N, C-alpha and C positions, 0 to 999 in steps of 0.2 A: 442538547446536542453530544455527541461523543466522539473523541479524537482518538485514533489508534495510531502509534508509529511504530515500525516496523524496523529493528536496530540489527536485527543478523541477518539480512537479504543475501550478502555474498556467502555465507555459511549453510544456508537454507541450499540456494542454487549448487553449491559445491557437494553437498549431500546428496544432490537429485543426480548430477552430471558427472560429478569428479572434480577434485582440486584443478588438474591441469586445465581441464577448458574453462573452468570458471576464472582461472587467470588470465586466460583470453578475452574474457567478455568485461566491458568497463562496469564500475559498481552501478551506475544508473540505469545500465539495462537489468540488473540484477533486482534492485530498488523496482523498478519498473514491473517486470514478470511476478515477482511476489506479491506486490500491491495487487495486480489483477488477479491473482489467483485467490488471494484471502478475500477481496469484494466480493467474488463470483460465490464462492462456499460462504461468505457471510450472507447474501441475498438470498441464496438456496435455504440457509437455515432459517433466519428470520422468517421468509415466505411459509416453509412449515409448519411455524407456530402461527402463523395466523397474522403477523405483524405488518405493517403496512406503513414504507416511508419512502427515503432518498438516500443515496449515498455516493461521496465521491471521494476522488484520489486528489489531491490538491498539492500541486506546486508551489514552491515560495513561502511554506509556512511550516514552523518547525516548533517542537515541544519541548522546552527545558525548564524542568523540575515545576513550578507553579506559574510560568509565564508561556504564553503562546507568541511567539515572534514570526511576524510579518514581514516579509521582504517587500521590495518594489516591485517586482514583478511576479505578482500571485496569480496562479490563474487554475481553473479546473479543467484536468489532464484527462478525467473519465465521469462520468456521470449516470447513475442508473437509479430508476423508479422501480420499486417492487411493491 
């Protein structure tokens, strides 16, 4: 299993839409938007390589150095089979 944590969502959004508009959007929106884009590109590239599997964006889980921390209200926000 692979876990990917994106830590600069706000900066990515700011680079695409500008700092002013980024300040108007909540951080959770930025994170969700960037995760959705990364998931789509990841699935496209894995399909091209002939790799099959599943990928999910999960809320309520966080990566801290060598620990995977699960919160009480964990749920799958987006799931895709490829």
